[in-house]
N, C-alpha and C positions, 0 to 999 in steps of 0.2 A: 292482637288484643284491641278491643274497642273500649271507649270510655264507659259504655253501658255495662261492661263486665264488672266495673268497680262501684256501681251505684248501690246505695243502701236501700233496702225495702222499707216502706212506710209501716211502722208497727201498728198504727191505728187501722190502716187498711187491711193489714195482715190478720189482726185479731178480731176486728169488728166488721170488716167487709165494707166500710164506707171511706170515702176520701176525706182527708183532713184539709185544713186551710192551706197547707203548704205542698200538697200533692202536685207533682209535676215540676217542682222547682229544679231538681237535678237535670231532668231531661231538657227543660227549657234553657238552662245555662249551657248545656252541651250544644243545643241548637244555635244559640247565639254565637258560640265560638266556631261553629261550622258555617256561619253566615246565613242561616235560615231564620232571619229576624221576624218575619210575619208569623211563621209557624211557632216560634218561641213565645211570641205574645199570645197567640191563641191557646197554647198549652198552659201558660201561667202568666196572666197579665201583669203581675208585679215583678216580672223578671228584671226589667231595666232599673227599677227603683231599688230592688234587692242588690243588684250589682253595684249601683251607686253607693248604697249604704255600706257594703263591705269595702269598697274603695276608700270611703271616708274613714272607716274603722282602721284600715291599714295606714292611711295617712295620719291618723291621730297617734298611732304608735311611732311612726317615723318622725313626724314634726311635732315634738313635744312642747315647743315654744308657743304654739297657738292653741286656742281652746275651741274644739269642735263639738262640744257637748250640745249646744243649741241646734246645730245642724243635724247631729245624730238623732236627737229627740224628734225633730221635725220629720226626718226620713223614716224613723221607726213608726211614727204615727201614720204617715202617708202609706207606708207598706201595709200596715194593719188594715187601714181603711180599704185599700185596693184589694187586699186578699179577702176580706169579708164580703165586699160587694161582688167580686167575681165568683166567689164560692156560691153565694145564694143565687146569683144570676144563672150560673151553670146548672145548679140543681133544681131550681124552681121554674126557670123559663125554658131551658134547653133540654132538660131531662136527660143529661148525659151521665152515665154511670160507669 
């Protein structure tokens, strides 16, 4: 079995036929763990900040003595900005569907 066998389909793409802001996240994360770093970035440019965000979320639950809220907010905003910019770049300038 491959990791792709366990991936969830995007409900927005399934019902409306268009990519959402997070389309490609699962495949990009699998590519990172396979060592295909450039391909992962091209698939979903926010992949590295998303992984960093989830690492800090896990660290927040493990290390309860420190406050990670400002870092989490910063990473969430950074992820949102990268996702929006890459979405519009992909659909307006590259015409990839």
